C-alpha positions, 0 to 999 in steps of 0.5 A: 077268727083273727078279725076279732083282734083289734088294734088296742094301743093309743085309744082314749079311753085305753083298752079295758082288761076285758079288750086285752083278754078277748084279743089274747083268747082269739090269738091263743084259738088261732095258735091252737086251732081250738074254739074250745079246748078238750078236757085234756088240753083245757088247762094248758089253753087257759094258762095260754090265755093268761099269759098271752093277756099278761104279756099283751098288757105289759106291751100296751103299758110300755108302748110310747107315742106322740100321736094324738090318741085315736077316737073309738067312735071315729074308728068304729065309723071307718070300720063300717065304711070298710065293711060296706065297701067290702060286703056291699051292704049298707050298715044299719044304725045302732 
């Protein structure tokens, strides 16, 4: 489940609000153990996602680095290579 949480700091272009929210949703799902909460837990679940998203965005906005920003395409290719090694399959071109 948490494999979908990706590093979001120091990329060019910066992480979008949607990426931060998606990572926050995955985090709350992992903590709660719910893929989708029951009706009785729905409000607390969605509030947690909003609060984690705000905290994550605040963190990303406050971090400082002197390293060059990472390129999304390079990182994507590295991930494809790792997956091919891990799963032993060739990745198709997209």
